[in-house]
N, CA, C and O of each residue as an XYZ file, in Angstrom:
444
protein
N      -5.320      6.421    -15.070
C      -4.432      6.954    -14.070
C      -5.166      8.075    -13.323
O      -6.123      8.661    -13.830
N      -4.702      8.347    -12.137
C      -5.290      9.393    -11.329
C      -4.169     10.141    -10.634
O      -3.006      9.742    -10.700
N      -4.522     11.208     -9.979
C      -3.517     12.055     -9.351
C      -3.203     11.572     -7.937
O      -4.099     11.403     -7.109
N      -1.925     11.355     -7.679
C      -1.459     11.022     -6.345
C      -0.751     12.259     -5.823
O       0.080     12.833     -6.527
N      -1.062     12.684     -4.598
C      -0.432     13.906     -4.111
C       1.087     13.763     -4.001
O       1.589     12.718     -3.584
N       1.809     14.811     -4.374
C       3.257     14.823     -4.233
C       3.643     15.123     -2.788
O       4.740     14.787     -2.342
N       2.731     15.757     -2.068
C       2.939     16.012     -0.645
C       1.584     16.089      0.037
O       0.557     16.308     -0.605
N       1.601     15.905      1.343
C       0.372     15.936      2.128
C       0.567     16.982      3.217
O       1.480     16.869      4.035
N      -0.286     17.996      3.228
C      -0.145     19.099      4.178
C      -1.044     18.895      5.399
O      -2.034     18.164      5.350
N      -0.676     19.556      6.483
C      -1.500     19.632      7.691
C      -1.881     18.259      8.242
O      -3.056     17.987      8.487
N      -0.888     17.400      8.434
C      -1.115     16.062      8.984
C      -0.160     15.829     10.150
O       0.792     16.579     10.365
N      -0.446     14.776     10.887
C       0.461     14.288     11.922
C       1.033     12.978     11.426
O       0.292     12.115     10.955
N       2.353     12.818     11.525
C       3.019     11.591     11.108
C       3.538     10.886     12.349
O       4.234     11.482     13.171
N       3.193      9.615     12.475
C       3.701      8.804     13.571
C       5.140      8.421     13.222
O       5.388      7.800     12.188
N       6.074      8.787     14.076
C       7.478      8.569     13.738
C       7.912      7.118     13.845
O       8.847      6.714     13.153
N       7.272      6.322     14.681
C       7.611      4.903     14.791
C       7.097      4.188     13.554
O       5.907      4.247     13.243
N       7.994      3.514     12.852
C       7.637      2.826     11.605
C       6.836      1.562     11.878
O       6.967      0.940     12.932
N       5.999      1.192     10.903
C       5.340     -0.106     10.857
C       6.267     -0.994     10.029
O       6.458     -0.739      8.840
N       6.836     -2.014     10.627
C       7.836     -2.841      9.959
C       7.295     -4.264      9.828
O       6.901     -4.878     10.819
N       7.280     -4.781      8.607
C       6.763     -6.116      8.315
C       7.808     -6.920      7.550
O       8.679     -6.359      6.885
N       7.708     -8.230      7.655
C       8.541     -9.143      6.862
C      10.031     -8.788      6.956
O      10.701     -8.554      5.950
N      10.522     -8.758      8.202
C      11.944     -8.510      8.460
C      12.445     -7.220      7.810
O      13.588     -7.157      7.357
N      11.607     -6.207      7.764
C      12.007     -4.911      7.225
C      11.857     -4.761      5.728
O      12.260     -3.742      5.167
N      11.280     -5.761      5.064
C      11.099     -5.674      3.613
C       9.898     -4.826      3.211
O       9.800     -4.389      2.065
N       8.991     -4.594      4.148
C       7.868     -3.681      3.944
C       7.858     -2.748      5.150
O       7.759     -3.196      6.292
N       7.963     -1.441      4.885
C       8.023     -0.451      5.956
C       7.101      0.707      5.590
O       7.098      1.180      4.453
N       6.314      1.158      6.576
C       5.447      2.307      6.337
C       5.399      3.189      7.575
O       5.814      2.795      8.665
N       4.877      4.396      7.372
C       4.607      5.318      8.474
C       3.137      5.709      8.396
O       2.582      5.879      7.310
N       2.526      5.846      9.546
C       1.121      6.230      9.638
C       0.993      7.741      9.554
O       1.739      8.483     10.193
N       0.023      8.182      8.746
C      -0.276      9.593      8.552
C      -1.697      9.827      9.046
O      -2.632      9.190      8.563
N      -1.870     10.742     10.012
C      -3.175     11.029     10.609
C      -3.666     12.404     10.158
O      -2.915     13.379     10.185
N      -4.919     12.473      9.749
C      -5.529     13.708      9.259
C      -6.427     14.309     10.326
O      -6.919     13.598     11.202
N      -6.640     15.608     10.256
C      -7.462     16.316     11.239
C      -8.888     15.784     11.291
O      -9.525     15.818     12.343
N      -9.394     15.291     10.158
C     -10.769     14.783     10.118
C     -10.889     13.351     10.639
O     -11.969     12.762     10.589
N      -9.781     12.785     11.141
C      -9.797     11.424     11.677
C      -9.366     10.355     10.686
O      -9.194      9.196     11.064
N      -9.191     10.728      9.424
C      -8.751      9.754      8.417
C      -7.318      9.314      8.719
O      -6.531     10.060      9.301
N      -7.004      8.088      8.310
C      -5.672      7.525      8.523
C      -5.195      6.882      7.233
O      -5.955      6.203      6.543
N      -3.923      7.105      6.916
C      -3.289      6.482      5.761
C      -1.922      5.981      6.200
O      -1.405      6.387      7.241
N      -1.350      5.107      5.406
C       0.054      4.759      5.610
C       0.793      5.016      4.303
O       0.236      4.869      3.215
N       2.044      5.398      4.434
C       2.898      5.713      3.306
C       4.129      4.838      3.438
O       4.842      4.917      4.438
N       4.390      3.992      2.427
C       5.457      3.039      2.628
C       6.173      2.557      1.385
O       5.898      2.978      0.262
N       7.114      1.643      1.643
C       7.962      1.032      0.617
C       7.904     -0.485      0.738
O       7.813     -1.033      1.836
N       7.957     -1.154     -0.412
C       8.013     -2.612     -0.457
C       9.238     -3.009     -1.263
O       9.385     -2.617     -2.421
N      10.118     -3.792     -0.642
C      11.306     -4.302     -1.330
C      10.919     -5.527     -2.157
O       9.864     -6.116     -1.920
N      11.745     -5.918     -3.111
C      11.439     -7.108     -3.903
C      11.153     -8.331     -3.018
O      11.839     -8.581     -2.027
N      10.130     -9.072     -3.409
C       9.699    -10.251     -2.675
C       8.197    -10.416     -2.830
O       7.546     -9.647     -3.537
N       7.655    -11.426     -2.164
C       6.219    -11.712     -2.191
C       5.715    -11.730     -0.758
O       6.291    -12.396      0.103
N       4.625    -10.988     -0.501
C       4.132    -10.794      0.856
C       2.602    -10.888      0.870
O       1.935    -10.432     -0.059
N       2.056    -11.483      1.935
C       0.598    -11.555      2.083
C       0.165    -10.697      3.261
O       0.754    -10.763      4.340
N      -0.872     -9.888      3.044
C      -1.442     -9.048      4.086
C      -2.917     -9.380      4.259
O      -3.621     -9.642      3.284
N      -3.377     -9.367      5.498
C      -4.797     -9.481      5.810
C      -5.321     -8.083      6.108
O      -4.577     -7.220      6.574
N      -6.603     -7.864      5.838
C      -7.221     -6.574      6.112
C      -8.333     -6.738      7.141
O      -9.057     -7.734      7.142
N      -8.455     -5.756      8.006
C      -9.602     -5.680      8.899
C     -10.673     -4.853      8.211
O     -11.789     -5.319      7.984
N     -10.313     -3.612      7.882
C     -11.201     -2.723      7.147
C     -10.813     -2.674      5.681
O      -9.750     -3.153      5.288
N     -11.684     -2.091      4.886
C     -11.404     -1.941      3.452
C     -10.248     -0.961      3.253
O     -10.100      0.003      4.004
N      -9.428     -1.223      2.224
C      -8.262     -0.397      1.944
C      -8.170     -0.078      0.454
O      -8.613     -0.853     -0.394
N      -7.589      1.074      0.162
C      -7.215      1.432     -1.209
C      -5.705      1.611     -1.232
O      -5.157      2.426     -0.490
N      -5.035      0.845     -2.087
C      -3.588      0.926     -2.238
C      -3.274      1.689     -3.522
O      -3.539      1.202     -4.621
N      -2.710      2.886     -3.378
C      -2.293      3.697     -4.516
C      -0.792      3.480     -4.712
O      -0.015      3.608     -3.766
N      -0.395      3.158     -5.912
C       1.007      2.932     -6.204
C       1.633      4.272     -6.588
O       1.245      4.895     -7.576
N       2.606      4.699     -5.788
C       3.255      5.991     -5.961
C       4.463      5.858     -6.891
O       4.742      6.758     -7.684
N       5.173      4.743     -6.794
C       6.350      4.524     -7.628
C       6.624      3.041     -7.769
O       6.272      2.250     -6.893
N       7.253      2.664     -8.871
C       7.566      1.256     -9.108
C       6.381      0.502     -9.670
O       5.468      1.087    -10.252
N       6.411     -0.812     -9.484
C       5.306     -1.650     -9.937
C       5.206     -2.869     -9.053
O       6.162     -3.257     -8.382
N       4.013     -3.475     -9.066
C       3.777     -4.661     -8.261
C       2.750     -5.544     -8.950
O       2.022     -5.106     -9.842
N       2.708     -6.797     -8.516
C       1.744     -7.789     -8.990
C       0.892     -8.152     -7.780
O       1.425     -8.468     -6.716
N      -0.426     -8.108     -7.938
C      -1.324     -8.288     -6.802
C      -2.373     -9.348     -7.114
O      -2.945     -9.384     -8.203
N      -2.609    -10.210     -6.126
C      -3.697    -11.182     -6.205
C      -4.533    -11.020     -4.947
O      -4.061    -11.290     -3.843
N      -5.778    -10.578     -5.115
C      -6.697    -10.460     -3.993
C      -7.106    -11.847     -3.537
O      -7.236    -12.757     -4.354
N      -7.310    -12.015     -2.241
C      -7.790    -13.300     -1.738
C      -9.074    -13.681     -2.469
O      -9.976    -12.857     -2.625
N      -9.150    -14.909     -2.906
C     -10.323    -15.406     -3.626
C     -10.274    -15.193     -5.125
O     -11.092    -15.754     -5.854
N      -9.322    -14.386     -5.605
C      -9.198    -14.132     -7.044
C      -8.419    -15.269     -7.695
O      -7.688    -15.995     -7.021
N      -8.577    -15.417     -8.991
C      -7.866    -16.476     -9.711
C      -6.696    -15.957    -10.526
O      -5.880    -16.742    -11.009
N      -6.604    -14.643    -10.685
C      -5.518    -14.071    -11.486
C      -4.844    -12.914    -10.742
O      -5.439    -12.272     -9.877
N      -3.590    -12.674    -11.107
C      -2.840    -11.515    -10.618
C      -3.110    -10.329    -11.532
O      -3.422    -10.495    -12.711
N      -2.987     -9.145    -10.978
C      -3.061     -7.921    -11.772
C      -1.804     -7.110    -11.500
O      -1.287     -7.105    -10.383
N      -1.319     -6.428    -12.523
C      -0.148     -5.577    -12.398
C      -0.586     -4.144    -12.157
O      -1.556     -3.671    -12.750
N       0.143     -3.449    -11.271
C      -0.143     -2.055    -10.958
C       1.153     -1.268    -11.035
O       2.184     -1.684    -10.506
N       1.083     -0.130    -11.697
C       2.233      0.759    -11.851
C       1.925      2.085    -11.168
O       0.799      2.318    -10.729
N       2.930      2.950    -11.082
C       2.744      4.272    -10.485
C       1.553      4.972    -11.129
O       1.410      4.990    -12.352
N       0.708      5.545    -10.286
C      -0.477      6.252    -10.772
C      -1.721      5.395    -10.825
O      -2.783      5.884    -11.210
N      -1.623      4.110    -10.444
C      -2.799      3.235    -10.428
C      -3.090      2.817     -8.990
O      -2.301      3.085     -8.083
N      -4.221      2.162     -8.792
C      -4.589      1.704     -7.444
C      -5.415      0.426     -7.520
O      -5.942      0.057     -8.569
N      -5.504     -0.230     -6.372
C      -6.421     -1.360     -6.225
C      -7.085     -1.268     -4.864
O      -6.513     -0.729     -3.916
N      -8.302     -1.803     -4.776
C      -9.071     -1.804     -3.533
C      -9.134     -3.215     -2.978
O      -9.267     -4.189     -3.719
N      -9.035     -3.305     -1.655
C      -9.094     -4.584     -0.956
C     -10.305     -4.540     -0.030
O     -10.425     -3.616      0.775
N     -11.205     -5.521     -0.127
C     -12.377     -5.525      0.750
C     -12.000     -5.712      2.218
O     -10.922     -6.213      2.537
N     -12.898     -5.304      3.097
C     -12.720     -5.535      4.527
C     -12.684     -7.033      4.809
O     -13.272     -7.829      4.077
N     -11.996     -7.400      5.864
C     -11.909     -8.793      6.311
C     -11.485     -9.725      5.186
O     -12.079    -10.783      4.979
N     -10.479     -9.326      4.486
C      -9.978    -10.071      3.339
C      -8.456    -10.036      3.388
O      -7.862     -9.981      4.465
N      -7.837    -10.069      2.228
C      -6.390     -9.989      2.164
C      -5.926     -9.951      0.731
O      -6.723    -10.024     -0.205
N      -4.612     -9.834      0.572
C      -4.027     -9.811     -0.762
C      -2.565    -10.226     -0.677
O      -1.911    -10.071      0.354
N      -2.079    -10.754     -1.781
C      -0.665    -11.068     -1.923
C      -0.088    -10.067     -2.901
O      -0.616     -9.874     -3.996
N       1.007     -9.427     -2.495
C       1.660     -8.436     -3.337
C       3.085     -8.895     -3.604
O       3.805     -9.297     -2.690
N       3.479     -8.830     -4.861
C       4.830     -9.240     -5.255
C       5.509     -8.103     -6.001
O       4.918     -7.456     -6.865
N       6.761     -7.881     -5.645
C       7.603     -6.886     -6.317
C       8.812     -7.646     -6.831
O       9.545     -8.265     -6.061
N       9.011     -7.592     -8.135
C      10.140     -8.294     -8.743
C      11.436     -7.524     -8.584
O      11.419     -6.307     -8.403
N      12.566     -8.226     -8.650
C      13.856     -7.551     -8.499
C      14.102     -6.486     -9.564
O      14.824     -5.519     -9.318
N      13.507     -6.656    -10.745
C      13.679     -5.665    -11.805
C      12.975     -4.352    -11.476
O      13.313     -3.305    -12.028
N      11.992     -4.411    -10.572
C      11.207     -3.226    -10.228
C      11.882     -2.362     -9.169
O      11.539     -1.189     -9.019
N      12.833     -2.926     -8.438
C      13.419     -2.177     -7.326
C      12.400     -2.061     -6.213
O      11.854     -3.068     -5.763
N      12.142     -0.855     -5.769
C      11.157     -0.627     -4.712
C       9.791     -0.302     -5.294
O       9.680      0.289     -6.368
N       8.758     -0.697     -4.569
C       7.396     -0.257     -4.870
C       6.998      0.700     -3.745
O       7.085      0.347     -2.569
N       6.566      1.898     -4.100
C       6.134      2.894     -3.121
C       4.618      2.977     -3.150
O       4.007      2.936     -4.217
N       4.011      3.094     -1.968
C       2.549      3.096     -1.922
C       1.999      4.068     -0.894
O       2.686      4.477      0.041
N       0.744      4.423     -1.098
C      -0.050      5.186     -0.152
C      -1.318      4.380      0.096
O      -2.119      4.180     -0.817
N      -1.499      3.922      1.320
C      -2.660      3.089      1.655
C      -3.679      3.928      2.408
O      -3.358      4.534      3.430
N      -4.910      3.962      1.901
C      -5.998      4.666      2.559
C      -6.938      3.644      3.188
O      -7.298      2.649      2.559
N      -7.325      3.894      4.416
C      -8.267      3.023      5.101
C      -9.659      3.580      4.847
O      -9.986      4.680      5.292
N     -10.478      2.819      4.130
C     -11.761      3.296      3.641
C     -12.855      3.113      4.689
O     -12.795      2.202      5.514
N     -13.855      3.994      4.642
C     -14.970      3.870      5.605
C     -15.833      2.664      5.301
O     -16.808      2.409      6.006
């Protein structure tokens, strides 16, 4: 496990939400003074596939999810305090079961 910030100081938050899959995945973009960008969001129960342009790190803030990276043969489970990395120009399928409620995440766009 690693430390996920409870709050993020000195940032700009884009108020218009990023809405995917009929509102089942929603995030807001967080911009840092150094040019870094992250998104902070929620995933409702269901199964969703995302493609990536750049490499990403998905930190699970709350709940749990099951993830299969494109090209992988097995799913991995992630709980609050864990993360997974997605290569650039790739994708992943993320599933949140009804027993989990919401999955909360912080996505970092890696250099």
